[in-house]
C-alpha positions in Angstrom: -6.2 8.9 -33.6 -10.0 10.2 -32.6 -10.2 11.2 -28.9 -13.1 11.4 -27.2 -15.3 10.4 -24.6 -17.6 7.4 -24.8 -21.3 7.3 -24.5 -20.9 6.1 -20.8 -18.7 8.6 -19.6 -14.5 9.3 -20.2 -12.3 5.7 -21.5 -9.4 5.6 -19.0 -6.5 3.5 -19.2 -5.2 2.1 -15.7 -2.1 0.7 -15.6 -1.1 -1.2 -12.5 2.0 -2.3 -10.5 2.1 -6.0 -10.6 2.2 -6.3 -6.7 -0.9 -6.8 -4.5 -0.1 -3.5 -2.4 -0.2 -1.3 -5.7 -2.6 -3.6 -7.8 -5.8 -3.6 -5.3 -6.0 -0.1 -4.6 -5.8 0.5 -8.1 -8.6 -1.7 -8.7 -10.7 0.1 -6.2 -10.1 3.4 -7.7 -11.2 1.8 -10.5 -14.1 0.7 -9.4 -15.1 4.0 -8.4 -14.7 4.8 -11.8 -16.6 2.6 -13.2 -19.4 3.3 -10.7 -19.8 7.0 -12.1 -20.4 5.5 -15.2 -16.7 5.9 -17.1 -15.1 3.1 -19.5 -11.7 1.7 -18.2 -9.4 -0.5 -20.1 -7.1 -2.0 -17.3 -3.4 -3.2 -18.3 -2.5 -6.2 -16.6 0.0 -9.1 -16.3 -1.8 -12.6 -17.2 -1.1 -13.8 -13.5 -3.1 -10.9 -12.2 -5.7 -11.6 -14.5 -8.0 -13.5 -11.9 -7.9 -10.1 -9.8 -10.0 -8.5 -12.2 -12.9 -11.0 -12.0 -14.8 -9.5 -9.3 -15.2 -6.0 -11.3 -15.7 -7.8 -14.6 -18.9 -9.5 -12.4 -20.0 -5.9 -11.9 -19.2 -4.1 -15.0 -18.8 -6.4 -17.7 -19.8 -3.5 -20.1 -17.9 -1.0 -19.2 -14.2 -2.8 -17.5 -11.9 -3.9 -20.3 -8.6 -6.3 -19.5 -5.3 -5.7 -21.2 -3.3 -8.3 -20.7 0.2 -8.0 -21.9 2.5 -10.9 -21.4 5.0 -10.6 -18.4 9.2 -10.4 -19.4 11.5 -13.3 -18.9 12.3 -13.6 -15.2 16.0 -11.8 -14.6 18.4 -14.0 -12.1 16.4 -13.8 -8.3 18.0 -10.8 -6.3 17.1 -7.8 -4.7 17.5 -6.0 -8.1 15.9 -8.4 -10.1 12.6 -6.7 -9.3 14.3 -3.6 -11.1 15.3 -5.4 -13.8 11.8 -6.2 -14.2 10.6 -3.1 -13.8 13.0 -2.2 -17.0 12.3 -5.2 -18.6 8.3 -4.6 -18.5 9.0 -1.0 -19.8 10.7 -2.4 -23.0 8.0 -4.7 -23.8 5.3 -3.3 -22.8 5.8 0.5 -24.4 5.7 -0.7 -27.7 2.6 -2.5 -27.4 0.7 -0.1 -25.6 1.5 2.6 -27.9 0.4 -0.1 -31.3 -2.9 -0.8 -28.9 -3.3 2.7 -28.8 -3.1 3.8 -32.6 -5.5 1.0 -33.5 -7.7 1.3 -31.1 -11.2 3.4 -32.4 -12.1 5.1 -29.6 -8.7 5.0 -27.5 -8.7 6.5 -23.7 -8.6 9.9 -23.4 -6.1 9.7 -19.9 -3.2 7.5 -18.8 -3.4 6.7 -15.1 -0.3 4.5 -13.8 1.5 3.6 -10.5 4.4 5.3 -9.1 6.7 2.6 -10.1 6.2 3.2 -13.7 7.2 6.8 -14.3 8.2 5.6 -17.8 4.4 6.0 -18.8 5.0 9.9 -19.1 6.8 9.6 -22.1 4.3 7.0 -23.4 1.3 9.6 -22.6 3.6 12.3 -24.1 4.1 11.2 -27.2 0.3 9.9 -27.4 -0.9 13.4 -26.5 -2.7 12.4 -23.6 -2.6 13.8 -19.5 -0.2 11.2 -17.8 -1.7 11.3 -14.0 0.6 9.1 -11.5 -1.5 6.9 -9.1 0.3 7.0 -5.4 -0.8 3.9 -3.2 1.4 5.3 -0.7 0.6 8.7 1.3 1.2 12.0 1.1 3.4 11.9 3.9 5.4 9.3 2.8 5.6 10.3 -1.0 7.1 13.6 0.1 10.2 11.8 2.0 10.1 9.9 -1.9 10.0 12.8 -3.8 12.7 14.6 -2.0 15.0 12.0 -1.7 15.3 11.3 -5.8 15.1 15.4 -6.2 17.7 16.4 -3.5 19.8 13.4 -3.9 21.1 13.7 -0.4 24.4 11.5 0.3 26.3 9.2 3.3 30.2 10.3 2.5 30.5 7.6 5.3 28.3 4.1 4.0 29.4 2.2 7.2 27.6 4.8 9.4 23.9 3.4 9.3 23.0 6.3 11.6 23.8 9.0 9.3 21.3 11.6 10.0 18.9 12.5 6.6 17.3 16.0 7.4 13.9 17.1 5.1 13.5 20.4 6.0 11.3 21.6 3.0 8.8 19.1 4.1 6.0 19.8 6.8 7.0 18.9 10.5 10.9 18.7 9.0 11.3 15.1 9.7 14.7 13.5 9.9 15.7 10.1 9.1 19.0 7.7 9.9 20.2 6.1 6.5 19.0 2.7 7.1 15.6 4.1 7.2 15.7 5.1 4.0 14.6 3.3 0.8 16.5 0.3 -0.7 16.1 1.0 -3.8 17.9 4.8 -3.1 20.5 3.8 -0.4 21.9 0.3 -1.5 23.2 1.3 -5.7 25.1 4.5 -6.0 24.6 7.2 -8.8 25.6 6.2 -12.3 24.4 2.4 -11.4 21.8 1.7 -14.3 19.3 0.2 -11.7 19.6 3.6 -9.7 19.4 5.9 -12.3 16.1 3.8 -13.4 14.6 5.0 -10.4 15.9 8.2 -10.2 14.4 8.3 -13.8 11.0 7.3 -12.8 10.5 9.7 -10.0 11.6 12.8 -11.8 9.2 11.4 -14.7 6.3 11.3 -11.9 7.4 15.1 -10.9 6.7 16.1 -14.7 3.4 14.3 -15.1 0.0 16.1 -15.7 -1.8 15.0 -12.1 -1.1 13.1 -8.8 -4.0 10.8 -7.4 -3.3 9.8 -3.8 -4.9 6.7 -1.5 -5.8 9.5 0.8 -7.6 11.7 2.4 -7.7 15.5 3.0 -8.2 15.3 6.7 -5.9 13.0 7.0 -2.5 14.5 5.9 -4.2 17.8 4.9 -0.4 19.6 5.5 1.2 17.5 3.4 -1.1 16.9 0.1 -0.6 21.0 0.3 3.0 20.5 0.5 2.7 18.1 -2.7 1.1 20.8 -4.8 3.5 23.2 -3.5 6.5 21.5 -4.8 4.7 20.1 -8.2 4.2 23.7 -8.5 0.3 23.0 -9.9 -2.7 22.0 -8.3 -4.1 19.0 -9.4 -3.3 17.1 -6.7 -6.1 15.0 -5.6 -6.7 12.6 -2.8 -9.8 9.7 -3.0 -9.1 7.3 -0.6 -9.4 5.0 1.7 -9.4 3.3 -1.4 -10.6 0.1 0.0 -14.0 -1.9 -0.7 -17.5 -0.4 1.6 -19.1 -2.1 4.2 -21.6 -4.1 2.0 -18.8 -5.5 -0.1 -16.3 -6.5 2.6 -17.0 -10.0 2.9 -17.0 -10.6 -0.8 -13.8 -9.2 -1.2 -11.7 -11.6 1.4 -10.0 -13.8 -0.9 -9.0 -10.4 -3.4 -5.6 -10.8 -2.3 -4.9 -14.8 -2.7 -5.7 -18.0 -1.1 -5.4 -18.3 2.6 -5.4 -21.5 5.1 -8.6 -20.6 6.9 -11.7 -19.9 5.1 -13.1 -16.0 5.6 -16.4 -17.4 7.4 -14.3 -19.5 9.6 -12.7 -16.6 11.1 -15.5 -14.6 11.2 -17.2 -17.1 13.3 -14.0 -17.3 15.3 -14.2 -13.5 16.0 -18.1 -13.4 16.9 -17.3 -15.5 20.0 -15.2 -12.9 21.6 -16.0 -10.0 23.3 -15.9 -6.6 21.7 -12.0 -4.5 21.2 -10.2 -7.8 23.1 -8.6 -9.5 20.1 -5.1 -8.5 18.8 -4.4 -9.1 15.1 -0.9 -9.4 14.1 0.1 -9.2 10.3 3.2 -7.8 8.8 1.9 -7.6 5.2 2.1 -9.5 1.9 5.7 -9.3 1.4 7.3 -9.1 4.4 9.1 -12.2 6.2 9.8 -12.3 9.8 14.1 -13.5 10.8 14.1 -15.7 13.4 14.8 -13.6 16.2 11.9 -11.5 15.0 9.5 -14.4 15.0 11.0 -15.8 18.4 10.3 -12.2 19.9 6.5 -12.4 18.6 5.2 -15.8 19.3 7.1 -15.2 22.8 4.5 -12.1 23.3 1.8 -13.8 22.3 2.3 -16.6 24.4 3.5 -14.3 27.9 0.6 -11.8 27.1 -2.4 -14.0 27.2 -4.3 -12.3 24.7 -6.9 -13.6 22.7 -4.7 -13.1 18.8 -5.0 -13.4 15.4 -1.4 -14.2 13.9 -0.9 -13.9 9.7 2.1 -15.5 8.4 3.0 -15.1 5.3 3.4 -18.2 3.2 7.0 -18.4 1.7 7.7 -18.9 -2.2 10.6 -18.8 -4.5 9.7 -15.1 -5.4 11.0 -13.6 -2.8 12.7 -15.9 -0.7 16.6 -17.2 -1.0 18.3 -20.0 0.0 20.5 -17.6 2.6 17.6 -15.8 4.1 17.4 -16.4 7.6 13.4 -17.2 7.6 11.6 -16.8 11.0 8.9 -20.0 11.4 6.3 -20.7 13.7 7.9 -23.1 16.5 6.5 -26.8 16.5 3.1 -27.3 18.6 2.8 -23.4 19.3 -1.2 -23.6 17.0 -1.9 -26.1 19.6 -0.5 -24.6 22.4 -2.9 -21.7 22.2 -6.0 -23.4 20.4 -8.5 -21.7 21.6 -7.2 -18.1 22.3 -5.2 -17.7 18.8 -6.1 -18.2 15.4 -2.9 -18.5 13.3 -3.3 -18.1 9.6 -0.8 -18.8 6.8 -1.3 -17.1 3.3 -3.4 -13.9 2.9 -5.9 -12.9 5.5 -9.4 -11.3 4.7 -7.7 -7.9 6.6 -10.1 -5.6 5.8 -13.2 -7.9 7.1 -11.2 -9.1 10.4 -10.2 -5.4 11.1 -14.0 -4.2 10.7 -15.1 -6.4 13.0 -16.3 -5.8 16.3 -14.5 -8.4 18.6 -10.7 -6.6 17.0 -9.1 -3.9 19.1 -5.7 -3.6 18.5 -3.3 -3.8 15.2 0.1 -5.4 15.4 1.2 -3.9 11.7 4.3 -3.1 9.8 2.9 0.2 8.7 2.0 -0.5 4.9 0.0 2.2 4.0 -3.2 -0.1 3.0 -2.7 -1.4 6.4 -2.5 2.4 7.5 -5.9 3.0 5.7 -7.6 -0.2 6.7 -6.6 0.1 10.7 -7.9 3.9 10.6 -11.5 3.1 8.7 -11.7 0.0 11.5 -10.8 2.3 14.1 -8.2 0.1 15.8 -5.6 1.1 17.5 -2.0 0.8 15.8 1.4 -1.1 17.4 3.9 -0.3 14.9 6.7 -2.4 13.5 7.7 -0.9 10.3 10.0 -3.2 7.9 11.4 -0.7 5.1 10.2 1.5 2.3 7.8 4.2 3.4 6.8 2.4 6.0 8.9 4.2 8.8 7.2 7.6 7.7 4.1 5.9 8.2 4.8 5.2 11.5 5.6 8.2 12.9 2.5 9.7 11.4 0.5 7.5 13.4 2.5 7.9 16.3 3.5 11.2 16.5 1.5 13.2 14.3 -1.8 11.5 15.0 -1.9 10.0 18.4 -3.4 6.9 16.7 -0.3 4.3 17.4 2.4 3.2 19.8 6.4 2.5 18.7 6.8 -1.2 19.1 9.9 -1.9 17.0 11.7 -1.0 13.9 12.7 -3.3 11.4 15.5 -5.8 12.7 17.2 -2.6 13.9 15.5 -2.3 17.0 13.5 -5.6 17.7 11.8 -5.3 21.3 12.0 -7.7 24.1 9.3 -10.2 24.7 8.2 -9.4 27.9 8.1 -5.4 26.7 6.0 -6.5 24.1 3.7 -8.5 25.7 3.1 -5.9 28.2 2.5 -3.7 25.5 -0.3 -6.0 24.3 -1.9 -6.5 27.5 -2.1 -2.8 27.8 -3.0 -1.5 24.8 -6.3 -3.7 24.3 -7.5 -1.5 27.3 -10.7 0.7 25.6 -9.3 3.6 27.8 -6.6 4.4 25.8 -6.4 7.9 24.3 -5.2 6.5 21.4 -8.8 4.3 21.1 -10.5 7.6 21.1 -8.9 9.5 18.6 -8.2 6.9 16.1 -12.4 6.4 15.9 -12.5 10.3 15.5 -10.4 9.7 12.4 -12.3 6.2 11.4 -15.4 8.6 11.1 -13.6 11.0 9.0 -12.4 8.5 6.6 -15.7 7.3 6.1 -17.3 10.7 5.7 -14.4 11.4 2.9 -15.7 8.5 0.7 -19.7 9.0 1.6 -20.1 12.2 -0.3 -17.1 14.2 1.4 -13.9 15.9 0.8 -12.5 12.0 -1.2 -15.7 11.9 -3.4 -15.6 15.5 -4.6 -11.7 15.3 -5.3 -12.9 12.1 -7.5 -15.7 13.9 -9.3 -13.6 17.0 -9.6 -10.4 15.2 -11.1 -12.2 13.3 -14.0 -13.7 16.3 -14.8 -10.6 18.4 -15.3 -9.9 15.2 -17.3 -12.6 15.2 -19.7 -12.9 18.9 -19.5 
């Protein structure tokens, strides 16, 4: 098999994990590789192929989709995602192996999401470097790596407040058991799902390199920690992986459909004063329960603030019949007409946050949302719901000083009157958090405009092609 760079630069295989919070930043990385003159083959499922269309129109000759079939869907449950991950591996591994062997000028490396740790073995069989892509930040990834390496145990599963210490990670974070990721705490050692997850993470340790959607000025100590833990310097921070200013409106539909067109949302914001609007969104996967929704709606009503509230649409892929689902009360949208805007489905979040009228972001602290808030320079109210979001909230509030703690999943739901007070106070332009986040915003833009992230990306590709 001939392994060489193409006439338009290196040929790289990018393998996406089929969840919007994972696929979108990896496509943004793909865009930056393409703009540097490289050729990229992107592995996607048929349902995700439309997300490639904007890039295909910009790079028709150097971007090549490799559409692989999705495995049959297992029975819905929280474990179904892990079952699908394993079924996808079993289906795609031989297909990719055959594709590589039959390609006249195959890729020189594989970049794949950290949930696809098994691709390390595919790359090893092909004699290629496999690069881990982390859509999470270095601080959250440090906790995740430490979990699966050290395997802390809670001898009393009923004690959800059992304290888990991470003394080797900078700032020695401590988390109660209930804040650990579901994939770790909800099954036991020896269980096939648990073992699959563990092996995936250990395969990430063994891979050739690591690319992180972060930037040095934001997470320097955690990036250095990861280099120490991995035992090599092949760790590159290339973020924030977001559309640049001239791409924002055009990329507004890059995650799904919305109940309100982006242009209409922008027009609504245009008529509002600077930094006066609160944007509320809990990501593409989180569904609020009844109590959380009641508190939030009541706080928005009591506060009198102007707001945009994005409510994720319900669908049978994520929701069971017995789930406690919070819904917007009848009449609420009419009641707040003129002061509040409710978006159902996918919100043009990047465009909303970068609008001059938005000054506050109530967020679940998913890493994409964290970076979008930072680059937009808005203060964040933190209400993490799961995964590494608790680590992200800790970073924003306790270390960077650009966030204000509001709640934590269902375990710490704020009183509606207290949340209303925080909404009113946090819109204030005099808050110290606002000054700090503006400084971080400048640093994030500098990183991707010739600064640390651009240099890391150039060095990464140079090391790959060496």
